[in-house]
PyMOL commands that place a pseudoatom at each C-alpha (Angstrom):
pseudoatom trace, name=CA, resn=MET, resi=1, chain=A, elem=C, hetatm=0, pos=[-8.992, 8.744, -20.928]
pseudoatom trace, name=CA, resn=SER, resi=2, chain=A, elem=C, hetatm=0, pos=[-6.943, 8.949, -24.114]
pseudoatom trace, name=CA, resn=LEU, resi=3, chain=A, elem=C, hetatm=0, pos=[-3.860, 6.919, -24.849]
pseudoatom trace, name=CA, resn=ILE, resi=4, chain=A, elem=C, hetatm=0, pos=[-1.780, 10.102, -25.182]
pseudoatom trace, name=CA, resn=PHE, resi=5, chain=A, elem=C, hetatm=0, pos=[-2.882, 11.285, -21.729]
pseudoatom trace, name=CA, resn=GLU, resi=6, chain=A, elem=C, hetatm=0, pos=[-2.025, 7.876, -20.235]
pseudoatom trace, name=CA, resn=LEU, resi=7, chain=A, elem=C, hetatm=0, pos=[1.426, 7.968, -21.858]
pseudoatom trace, name=CA, resn=ILE, resi=8, chain=A, elem=C, hetatm=0, pos=[2.069, 11.469, -20.514]
pseudoatom trace, name=CA, resn=GLU, resi=9, chain=A, elem=C, hetatm=0, pos=[1.006, 10.377, -17.003]
pseudoatom trace, name=CA, resn=ALA, resi=10, chain=A, elem=C, hetatm=0, pos=[3.198, 7.255, -17.221]
pseudoatom trace, name=CA, resn=ARG, resi=11, chain=A, elem=C, hetatm=0, pos=[6.167, 9.437, -18.159]
pseudoatom trace, name=CA, resn=LYS, resi=12, chain=A, elem=C, hetatm=0, pos=[5.511, 11.761, -15.192]
pseudoatom trace, name=CA, resn=VAL, resi=13, chain=A, elem=C, hetatm=0, pos=[5.423, 8.766, -12.838]
pseudoatom trace, name=CA, resn=GLU, resi=14, chain=A, elem=C, hetatm=0, pos=[8.646, 7.419, -14.355]
pseudoatom trace, name=CA, resn=LEU, resi=15, chain=A, elem=C, hetatm=0, pos=[10.389, 10.758, -13.774]
pseudoatom trace, name=CA, resn=ALA, resi=16, chain=A, elem=C, hetatm=0, pos=[9.039, 10.981, -10.203]
pseudoatom trace, name=CA, resn=ARG, resi=17, chain=A, elem=C, hetatm=0, pos=[10.520, 7.567, -9.454]
pseudoatom trace, name=CA, resn=ARG, resi=18, chain=A, elem=C, hetatm=0, pos=[13.991, 8.804, -10.362]
pseudoatom trace, name=CA, resn=GLN, resi=19, chain=A, elem=C, hetatm=0, pos=[13.983, 11.627, -7.823]
pseudoatom trace, name=CA, resn=PRO, resi=20, chain=A, elem=C, hetatm=0, pos=[15.472, 10.795, -4.414]
pseudoatom trace, name=CA, resn=SER, resi=21, chain=A, elem=C, hetatm=0, pos=[13.601, 11.676, -1.255]
pseudoatom trace, name=CA, resn=LEU, resi=22, chain=A, elem=C, hetatm=0, pos=[14.345, 11.826, 2.443]
pseudoatom trace, name=CA, resn=ASP, resi=23, chain=A, elem=C, hetatm=0, pos=[12.782, 9.278, 4.772]
pseudoatom trace, name=CA, resn=PHE, resi=24, chain=A, elem=C, hetatm=0, pos=[10.661, 11.104, 7.413]
pseudoatom trace, name=CA, resn=LEU, resi=25, chain=A, elem=C, hetatm=0, pos=[9.410, 7.968, 9.138]
pseudoatom trace, name=CA, resn=PRO, resi=26, chain=A, elem=C, hetatm=0, pos=[10.514, 7.286, 12.721]
pseudoatom trace, name=CA, resn=PHE, resi=27, chain=A, elem=C, hetatm=0, pos=[12.046, 3.994, 11.558]
pseudoatom trace, name=CA, resn=SER, resi=28, chain=A, elem=C, hetatm=0, pos=[14.159, 2.882, 8.609]
pseudoatom trace, name=CA, resn=THR, resi=29, chain=A, elem=C, hetatm=0, pos=[12.047, 1.731, 5.672]
pseudoatom trace, name=CA, resn=ALA, resi=30, chain=A, elem=C, hetatm=0, pos=[15.078, 0.059, 4.080]
pseudoatom trace, name=CA, resn=GLU, resi=31, chain=A, elem=C, hetatm=0, pos=[15.857, -1.898, 7.268]
pseudoatom trace, name=CA, resn=LEU, resi=32, chain=A, elem=C, hetatm=0, pos=[12.226, -2.957, 7.622]
pseudoatom trace, name=CA, resn=LEU, resi=33, chain=A, elem=C, hetatm=0, pos=[12.182, -4.130, 4.001]
pseudoatom trace, name=CA, resn=THR, resi=34, chain=A, elem=C, hetatm=0, pos=[15.385, -6.121, 4.526]
pseudoatom trace, name=CA, resn=LYS, resi=35, chain=A, elem=C, hetatm=0, pos=[13.937, -7.785, 7.635]
pseudoatom trace, name=CA, resn=ILE, resi=36, chain=A, elem=C, hetatm=0, pos=[10.605, -8.667, 6.004]
pseudoatom trace, name=CA, resn=HIS, resi=37, chain=A, elem=C, hetatm=0, pos=[12.355, -9.944, 2.873]
pseudoatom trace, name=CA, resn=ALA, resi=38, chain=A, elem=C, hetatm=0, pos=[14.691, -12.187, 4.881]
pseudoatom trace, name=CA, resn=GLU, resi=39, chain=A, elem=C, hetatm=0, pos=[12.103, -13.515, 7.352]
pseudoatom trace, name=CA, resn=LEU, resi=40, chain=A, elem=C, hetatm=0, pos=[8.976, -13.895, 5.234]
pseudoatom trace, name=CA, resn=PHE, resi=41, chain=A, elem=C, hetatm=0, pos=[10.235, -14.037, 1.649]
pseudoatom trace, name=CA, resn=PRO, resi=42, chain=A, elem=C, hetatm=0, pos=[13.489, -16.057, 1.617]
pseudoatom trace, name=CA, resn=ASP, resi=43, chain=A, elem=C, hetatm=0, pos=[12.223, -17.690, -1.594]
pseudoatom trace, name=CA, resn=VAL, resi=44, chain=A, elem=C, hetatm=0, pos=[12.190, -14.341, -3.419]
pseudoatom trace, name=CA, resn=SER, resi=45, chain=A, elem=C, hetatm=0, pos=[15.586, -14.113, -5.115]
pseudoatom trace, name=CA, resn=GLN, resi=46, chain=A, elem=C, hetatm=0, pos=[15.355, -10.572, -6.471]
pseudoatom trace, name=CA, resn=THR, resi=47, chain=A, elem=C, hetatm=0, pos=[17.151, -7.748, -4.721]
pseudoatom trace, name=CA, resn=VAL, resi=48, chain=A, elem=C, hetatm=0, pos=[14.483, -5.308, -3.592]
pseudoatom trace, name=CA, resn=ASP, resi=49, chain=A, elem=C, hetatm=0, pos=[14.721, -1.571, -2.955]
pseudoatom trace, name=CA, resn=VAL, resi=50, chain=A, elem=C, hetatm=0, pos=[12.097, 0.846, -1.663]
pseudoatom trace, name=CA, resn=TYR, resi=51, chain=A, elem=C, hetatm=0, pos=[11.533, 4.436, -2.801]
pseudoatom trace, name=CA, resn=PHE, resi=52, chain=A, elem=C, hetatm=0, pos=[9.139, 7.243, -1.922]
pseudoatom trace, name=CA, resn=VAL, resi=53, chain=A, elem=C, hetatm=0, pos=[7.595, 8.977, -4.939]
pseudoatom trace, name=CA, resn=ALA, resi=54, chain=A, elem=C, hetatm=0, pos=[5.322, 11.987, -5.344]
pseudoatom trace, name=CA, resn=ARG, resi=55, chain=A, elem=C, hetatm=0, pos=[3.011, 10.623, -8.080]
pseudoatom trace, name=CA, resn=GLY, resi=56, chain=A, elem=C, hetatm=0, pos=[0.900, 7.618, -8.873]
pseudoatom trace, name=CA, resn=PRO, resi=57, chain=A, elem=C, hetatm=0, pos=[-0.631, 4.934, -6.681]
pseudoatom trace, name=CA, resn=LEU, resi=58, chain=A, elem=C, hetatm=0, pos=[-0.370, 4.650, -2.913]
pseudoatom trace, name=CA, resn=ALA, resi=59, chain=A, elem=C, hetatm=0, pos=[2.131, 1.836, -3.486]
pseudoatom trace, name=CA, resn=CYS, resi=60, chain=A, elem=C, hetatm=0, pos=[3.242, -0.462, -6.279]
pseudoatom trace, name=CA, resn=ILE, resi=61, chain=A, elem=C, hetatm=0, pos=[6.070, -2.752, -7.304]
pseudoatom trace, name=CA, resn=GLY, resi=62, chain=A, elem=C, hetatm=0, pos=[8.041, -2.997, -10.525]
pseudoatom trace, name=CA, resn=HIS, resi=63, chain=A, elem=C, hetatm=0, pos=[10.331, -5.946, -11.102]
pseudoatom trace, name=CA, resn=THR, resi=64, chain=A, elem=C, hetatm=0, pos=[12.537, -7.965, -13.393]
pseudoatom trace, name=CA, resn=SER, resi=65, chain=A, elem=C, hetatm=0, pos=[13.946, -11.433, -12.775]
pseudoatom trace, name=CA, resn=GLU, resi=66, chain=A, elem=C, hetatm=0, pos=[16.967, -9.883, -10.975]
pseudoatom trace, name=CA, resn=SER, resi=67, chain=A, elem=C, hetatm=0, pos=[15.598, -6.898, -9.071]
pseudoatom trace, name=CA, resn=ALA, resi=68, chain=A, elem=C, hetatm=0, pos=[12.466, -5.211, -7.805]
pseudoatom trace, name=CA, resn=SER, resi=69, chain=A, elem=C, hetatm=0, pos=[11.551, -1.707, -6.692]
pseudoatom trace, name=CA, resn=ILE, resi=70, chain=A, elem=C, hetatm=0, pos=[8.735, -0.900, -4.309]
pseudoatom trace, name=CA, resn=TYR, resi=71, chain=A, elem=C, hetatm=0, pos=[7.353, 2.603, -4.750]
pseudoatom trace, name=CA, resn=ILE, resi=72, chain=A, elem=C, hetatm=0, pos=[5.452, 4.141, -1.839]
pseudoatom trace, name=CA, resn=HIS, resi=73, chain=A, elem=C, hetatm=0, pos=[3.768, 7.501, -2.281]
pseudoatom trace, name=CA, resn=GLN, resi=74, chain=A, elem=C, hetatm=0, pos=[5.214, 10.473, -0.386]
pseudoatom trace, name=CA, resn=LEU, resi=75, chain=A, elem=C, hetatm=0, pos=[1.841, 10.822, 1.350]
pseudoatom trace, name=CA, resn=LEU, resi=76, chain=A, elem=C, hetatm=0, pos=[2.973, 7.990, 3.645]
pseudoatom trace, name=CA, resn=ASN, resi=77, chain=A, elem=C, hetatm=0, pos=[6.460, 9.438, 4.180]
pseudoatom trace, name=CA, resn=HIS, resi=78, chain=A, elem=C, hetatm=0, pos=[5.378, 11.193, 7.364]
pseudoatom trace, name=CA, resn=SER, resi=79, chain=A, elem=C, hetatm=0, pos=[6.639, 11.055, 10.939]
pseudoatom trace, name=CA, resn=GLU, resi=80, chain=A, elem=C, hetatm=0, pos=[3.190, 9.963, 12.153]
pseudoatom trace, name=CA, resn=THR, resi=81, chain=A, elem=C, hetatm=0, pos=[2.737, 7.082, 9.701]
pseudoatom trace, name=CA, resn=PRO, resi=82, chain=A, elem=C, hetatm=0, pos=[2.592, 3.941, 11.839]
pseudoatom trace, name=CA, resn=PHE, resi=83, chain=A, elem=C, hetatm=0, pos=[5.050, 1.090, 11.478]
pseudoatom trace, name=CA, resn=ALA, resi=84, chain=A, elem=C, hetatm=0, pos=[2.094, -1.269, 10.795]
pseudoatom trace, name=CA, resn=VAL, resi=85, chain=A, elem=C, hetatm=0, pos=[1.074, 0.690, 7.688]
pseudoatom trace, name=CA, resn=ILE, resi=86, chain=A, elem=C, hetatm=0, pos=[4.500, 0.517, 6.043]
pseudoatom trace, name=CA, resn=SER, resi=87, chain=A, elem=C, hetatm=0, pos=[4.977, -3.091, 7.167]
pseudoatom trace, name=CA, resn=SER, resi=88, chain=A, elem=C, hetatm=0, pos=[1.656, -4.110, 5.641]
pseudoatom trace, name=CA, resn=ILE, resi=89, chain=A, elem=C, hetatm=0, pos=[2.437, -2.324, 2.365]
pseudoatom trace, name=CA, resn=LEU, resi=90, chain=A, elem=C, hetatm=0, pos=[5.894, -3.882, 2.062]
pseudoatom trace, name=CA, resn=LYS, resi=91, chain=A, elem=C, hetatm=0, pos=[4.486, -7.368, 2.697]
pseudoatom trace, name=CA, resn=HIS, resi=92, chain=A, elem=C, hetatm=0, pos=[1.716, -6.789, 0.152]
pseudoatom trace, name=CA, resn=GLU, resi=93, chain=A, elem=C, hetatm=0, pos=[4.109, -5.624, -2.537]
pseudoatom trace, name=CA, resn=LEU, resi=94, chain=A, elem=C, hetatm=0, pos=[6.624, -8.421, -1.881]
pseudoatom trace, name=CA, resn=LEU, resi=95, chain=A, elem=C, hetatm=0, pos=[3.798, -10.920, -2.122]
pseudoatom trace, name=CA, resn=HIS, resi=96, chain=A, elem=C, hetatm=0, pos=[3.373, -9.892, -5.768]
pseudoatom trace, name=CA, resn=LEU, resi=97, chain=A, elem=C, hetatm=0, pos=[6.796, -11.440, -6.409]
pseudoatom trace, name=CA, resn=ARG, resi=98, chain=A, elem=C, hetatm=0, pos=[5.711, -14.753, -4.908]
pseudoatom trace, name=CA, resn=ILE, resi=99, chain=A, elem=C, hetatm=0, pos=[2.187, -14.859, -6.333]
pseudoatom trace, name=CA, resn=PRO, resi=100, chain=A, elem=C, hetatm=0, pos=[2.201, -13.359, -9.817]
pseudoatom trace, name=CA, resn=SER, resi=101, chain=A, elem=C, hetatm=0, pos=[-0.810, -11.964, -11.633]
pseudoatom trace, name=CA, resn=THR, resi=102, chain=A, elem=C, hetatm=0, pos=[-3.216, -14.390, -13.254]
pseudoatom trace, name=CA, resn=SER, resi=103, chain=A, elem=C, hetatm=0, pos=[-5.601, -14.066, -16.162]
pseudoatom trace, name=CA, resn=GLU, resi=104, chain=A, elem=C, hetatm=0, pos=[-9.328, -14.485, -15.728]
pseudoatom trace, name=CA, resn=HIS, resi=105, chain=A, elem=C, hetatm=0, pos=[-11.728, -14.149, -18.658]
pseudoatom trace, name=CA, resn=GLY, resi=106, chain=A, elem=C, hetatm=0, pos=[-8.998, -12.415, -20.653]
pseudoatom trace, name=CA, resn=ARG, resi=107, chain=A, elem=C, hetatm=0, pos=[-8.366, -9.885, -17.901]
pseudoatom trace, name=CA, resn=LYS, resi=108, chain=A, elem=C, hetatm=0, pos=[-5.280, -9.511, -15.699]
pseudoatom trace, name=CA, resn=VAL, resi=109, chain=A, elem=C, hetatm=0, pos=[-5.994, -10.248, -12.032]
pseudoatom trace, name=CA, resn=GLN, resi=110, chain=A, elem=C, hetatm=0, pos=[-3.324, -8.947, -9.677]
pseudoatom trace, name=CA, resn=HIS, resi=111, chain=A, elem=C, hetatm=0, pos=[-5.021, -9.978, -6.443]
pseudoatom trace, name=CA, resn=SER, resi=112, chain=A, elem=C, hetatm=0, pos=[-6.330, -13.532, -6.718]
pseudoatom trace, name=CA, resn=PRO, resi=113, chain=A, elem=C, hetatm=0, pos=[-8.081, -15.338, -3.845]
pseudoatom trace, name=CA, resn=GLU, resi=114, chain=A, elem=C, hetatm=0, pos=[-4.746, -17.140, -3.291]
pseudoatom trace, name=CA, resn=PHE, resi=115, chain=A, elem=C, hetatm=0, pos=[-3.020, -13.747, -2.982]
pseudoatom trace, name=CA, resn=TRP, resi=116, chain=A, elem=C, hetatm=0, pos=[-5.515, -12.458, -0.382]
pseudoatom trace, name=CA, resn=ALA, resi=117, chain=A, elem=C, hetatm=0, pos=[-5.301, -15.707, 1.617]
pseudoatom trace, name=CA, resn=ALA, resi=118, chain=A, elem=C, hetatm=0, pos=[-1.498, -15.467, 1.679]
pseudoatom trace, name=CA, resn=GLU, resi=119, chain=A, elem=C, hetatm=0, pos=[-1.676, -11.818, 2.749]
pseudoatom trace, name=CA, resn=ARG, resi=120, chain=A, elem=C, hetatm=0, pos=[-4.011, -12.701, 5.634]
pseudoatom trace, name=CA, resn=GLU, resi=121, chain=A, elem=C, hetatm=0, pos=[-1.400, -15.181, 6.873]
pseudoatom trace, name=CA, resn=ILE, resi=122, chain=A, elem=C, hetatm=0, pos=[1.643, -12.898, 6.737]
pseudoatom trace, name=CA, resn=ALA, resi=123, chain=A, elem=C, hetatm=0, pos=[0.134, -9.482, 7.520]
pseudoatom trace, name=CA, resn=PRO, resi=124, chain=A, elem=C, hetatm=0, pos=[-2.088, -9.599, 10.612]
pseudoatom trace, name=CA, resn=GLU, resi=125, chain=A, elem=C, hetatm=0, pos=[-1.569, -5.827, 10.934]
pseudoatom trace, name=CA, resn=ARG, resi=126, chain=A, elem=C, hetatm=0, pos=[-3.357, -5.119, 7.642]
pseudoatom trace, name=CA, resn=HIS, resi=127, chain=A, elem=C, hetatm=0, pos=[-6.723, -4.339, 9.302]
pseudoatom trace, name=CA, resn=SER, resi=128, chain=A, elem=C, hetatm=0, pos=[-5.182, -1.757, 11.605]
pseudoatom trace, name=CA, resn=ALA, resi=129, chain=A, elem=C, hetatm=0, pos=[-3.144, -0.344, 8.728]
pseudoatom trace, name=CA, resn=TRP, resi=130, chain=A, elem=C, hetatm=0, pos=[-6.176, 0.098, 6.476]
pseudoatom trace, name=CA, resn=ALA, resi=131, chain=A, elem=C, hetatm=0, pos=[-8.226, 1.558, 9.312]
pseudoatom trace, name=CA, resn=TRP, resi=132, chain=A, elem=C, hetatm=0, pos=[-5.501, 4.167, 9.756]
pseudoatom trace, name=CA, resn=VAL, resi=133, chain=A, elem=C, hetatm=0, pos=[-5.369, 4.887, 6.011]
pseudoatom trace, name=CA, resn=GLU, resi=134, chain=A, elem=C, hetatm=0, pos=[-9.164, 5.220, 5.812]
pseudoatom trace, name=CA, resn=ILE, resi=135, chain=A, elem=C, hetatm=0, pos=[-9.400, 7.620, 8.751]
pseudoatom trace, name=CA, resn=ASN, resi=136, chain=A, elem=C, hetatm=0, pos=[-6.363, 9.756, 7.975]
pseudoatom trace, name=CA, resn=LEU, resi=137, chain=A, elem=C, hetatm=0, pos=[-5.907, 9.785, 4.211]
pseudoatom trace, name=CA, resn=TRP, resi=138, chain=A, elem=C, hetatm=0, pos=[-9.085, 8.808, 2.437]
pseudoatom trace, name=CA, resn=THR, resi=139, chain=A, elem=C, hetatm=0, pos=[-9.910, 12.358, 1.268]
pseudoatom trace, name=CA, resn=CYS, resi=140, chain=A, elem=C, hetatm=0, pos=[-6.927, 12.311, -1.066]
pseudoatom trace, name=CA, resn=LEU, resi=141, chain=A, elem=C, hetatm=0, pos=[-7.191, 8.720, -2.310]
pseudoatom trace, name=CA, resn=ARG, resi=142, chain=A, elem=C, hetatm=0, pos=[-9.093, 7.380, -5.300]
pseudoatom trace, name=CA, resn=ARG, resi=143, chain=A, elem=C, hetatm=0, pos=[-10.051, 3.734, -5.719]
pseudoatom trace, name=CA, resn=ARG, resi=144, chain=A, elem=C, hetatm=0, pos=[-9.422, 2.417, -9.228]
pseudoatom trace, name=CA, resn=PRO, resi=145, chain=A, elem=C, hetatm=0, pos=[-11.145, -1.000, -9.194]
pseudoatom trace, name=CA, resn=LYS, resi=146, chain=A, elem=C, hetatm=0, pos=[-10.572, -1.766, -12.881]
pseudoatom trace, name=CA, resn=LEU, resi=147, chain=A, elem=C, hetatm=0, pos=[-6.862, -1.069, -12.453]
pseudoatom trace, name=CA, resn=GLN, resi=148, chain=A, elem=C, hetatm=0, pos=[-6.865, -2.844, -9.062]
pseudoatom trace, name=CA, resn=ARG, resi=149, chain=A, elem=C, hetatm=0, pos=[-5.119, -0.009, -7.276]
pseudoatom trace, name=CA, resn=ILE, resi=150, chain=A, elem=C, hetatm=0, pos=[-5.566, 3.112, -5.193]
pseudoatom trace, name=CA, resn=ASP, resi=151, chain=A, elem=C, hetatm=0, pos=[-4.222, 6.360, -6.610]
pseudoatom trace, name=CA, resn=VAL, resi=152, chain=A, elem=C, hetatm=0, pos=[-3.241, 9.440, -4.643]
pseudoatom trace, name=CA, resn=ARG, resi=153, chain=A, elem=C, hetatm=0, pos=[-5.046, 12.619, -5.689]
pseudoatom trace, name=CA, resn=ALA, resi=154, chain=A, elem=C, hetatm=0, pos=[-3.295, 15.888, -6.425]
pseudoatom trace, name=CA, resn=ASN, resi=155, chain=A, elem=C, hetatm=0, pos=[-4.527, 17.392, -3.106]
pseudoatom trace, name=CA, resn=TRP, resi=156, chain=A, elem=C, hetatm=0, pos=[-2.321, 15.032, -1.056]
pseudoatom trace, name=CA, resn=LYS, resi=157, chain=A, elem=C, hetatm=0, pos=[0.002, 17.798, 0.184]
pseudoatom trace, name=CA, resn=THR, resi=158, chain=A, elem=C, hetatm=0, pos=[-2.840, 19.462, 2.105]
pseudoatom trace, name=CA, resn=VAL, resi=159, chain=A, elem=C, hetatm=0, pos=[-3.528, 16.166, 3.874]
pseudoatom trace, name=CA, resn=TRP, resi=160, chain=A, elem=C, hetatm=0, pos=[0.179, 15.494, 4.464]
pseudoatom trace, name=CA, resn=ASN, resi=161, chain=A, elem=C, hetatm=0, pos=[0.449, 18.581, 6.676]
pseudoatom trace, name=CA, resn=GLN, resi=162, chain=A, elem=C, hetatm=0, pos=[-2.486, 17.616, 8.918]
pseudoatom trace, name=CA, resn=PRO, resi=163, chain=A, elem=C, hetatm=0, pos=[-2.005, 15.790, 12.239]
pseudoatom trace, name=CA, resn=ARG, resi=164, chain=A, elem=C, hetatm=0, pos=[-2.803, 12.068, 12.138]
pseudoatom trace, name=CA, resn=THR, resi=165, chain=A, elem=C, hetatm=0, pos=[-5.129, 10.067, 14.341]
pseudoatom trace, name=CA, resn=ASP, resi=166, chain=A, elem=C, hetatm=0, pos=[-3.475, 7.261, 16.322]
pseudoatom trace, name=CA, resn=ILE, resi=167, chain=A, elem=C, hetatm=0, pos=[-3.751, 3.793, 14.764]
pseudoatom trace, name=CA, resn=ALA, resi=168, chain=A, elem=C, hetatm=0, pos=[-5.507, 2.249, 17.802]
pseudoatom trace, name=CA, resn=ILE, resi=169, chain=A, elem=C, hetatm=0, pos=[-8.194, 4.948, 17.721]
pseudoatom trace, name=CA, resn=CYS, resi=170, chain=A, elem=C, hetatm=0, pos=[-8.611, 4.433, 13.962]
pseudoatom trace, name=CA, resn=GLU, resi=171, chain=A, elem=C, hetatm=0, pos=[-9.071, 0.685, 14.369]
pseudoatom trace, name=CA, resn=GLN, resi=172, chain=A, elem=C, hetatm=0, pos=[-11.655, 1.154, 17.129]
pseudoatom trace, name=CA, resn=THR, resi=173, chain=A, elem=C, hetatm=0, pos=[-13.539, 3.771, 15.085]
pseudoatom trace, name=CA, resn=ILE, resi=174, chain=A, elem=C, hetatm=0, pos=[-13.718, 1.495, 12.041]
pseudoatom trace, name=CA, resn=ARG, resi=175, chain=A, elem=C, hetatm=0, pos=[-14.860, -1.458, 14.209]
pseudoatom trace, name=CA, resn=GLU, resi=176, chain=A, elem=C, hetatm=0, pos=[-17.645, 0.680, 15.684]
pseudoatom trace, name=CA, resn=GLN, resi=177, chain=A, elem=C, hetatm=0, pos=[-18.732, 1.891, 12.247]
pseudoatom trace, name=CA, resn=ARG, resi=178, chain=A, elem=C, hetatm=0, pos=[-18.818, -1.657, 10.858]
pseudoatom trace, name=CA, resn=ALA, resi=179, chain=A, elem=C, hetatm=0, pos=[-20.691, -2.903, 13.920]
pseudoatom trace, name=CA, resn=ALA, resi=180, chain=A, elem=C, hetatm=0, pos=[-23.289, -0.144, 13.468]
pseudoatom trace, name=CA, resn=ILE, resi=181, chain=A, elem=C, hetatm=0, pos=[-23.732, -1.123, 9.816]
pseudoatom trace, name=CA, resn=TYR, resi=182, chain=A, elem=C, hetatm=0, pos=[-23.414, -4.906, 9.983]
pseudoatom trace, name=CA, resn=GLY, resi=183, chain=A, elem=C, hetatm=0, pos=[-24.374, -5.612, 13.593]
pseudoatom trace, name=CA, resn=GLU, resi=184, chain=A, elem=C, hetatm=0, pos=[-22.470, -6.266, 16.775]
pseudoatom trace, name=CA, resn=GLN, resi=185, chain=A, elem=C, hetatm=0, pos=[-21.095, -9.598, 15.606]
pseudoatom trace, name=CA, resn=ALA, resi=186, chain=A, elem=C, hetatm=0, pos=[-19.294, -8.006, 12.642]
pseudoatom trace, name=CA, resn=GLY, resi=187, chain=A, elem=C, hetatm=0, pos=[-17.688, -5.445, 14.927]
pseudoatom trace, name=CA, resn=GLU, resi=188, chain=A, elem=C, hetatm=0, pos=[-16.561, -8.098, 17.378]
pseudoatom trace, name=CA, resn=GLN, resi=189, chain=A, elem=C, hetatm=0, pos=[-15.033, -10.307, 14.686]
pseudoatom trace, name=CA, resn=GLY, resi=190, chain=A, elem=C, hetatm=0, pos=[-13.321, -7.441, 12.929]
pseudoatom trace, name=CA, resn=CYS, resi=191, chain=A, elem=C, hetatm=0, pos=[-15.115, -7.837, 9.593]
pseudoatom trace, name=CA, resn=TRP, resi=192, chain=A, elem=C, hetatm=0, pos=[-13.331, -5.592, 7.142]
for i in range(1, 192): cmd.bond("trace and resi %d" % i, "trace and resi %d" % (i + 1))
show_as sticks, trace
zoom trace
């Protein structure tokens, strides 16, 4: 990918972040963010806002020393998106404010072992949330391991209009698939 293309894409994402959007979730994302921030991240001094955007990764956070903005892709702004999915994403993004990126072999590491251990402690719903994402949205997501993120593909609007599978069914399906691949013990322990 050329530098010019990356700059053009960055500009498109920047413009998308400036456009307001309605919240279609059956709960208030702003209220959930406020609750999580107060209960789990009292040490994080920045004011934090959350926005839905129509471009870029599934979720990300941008911040300064005074404020932070969590951007969640419009793909998740759906009446059938479970509370656990948004809760898990908000916790993950807020955790970036507590545990900053590190450098390993000259490369930026956004998700250190310390980060993942902290996430396991504060977000027990993450397995269910990712099971739901895998079952319902994976056809329009693209893993970007080198960038340490998941981008939303341009076909996301076709997926957005489809009915969603319940989170409990998604979790059970993923457990059964993992058990079939890794054996019964993996399925029982919830190896993700």
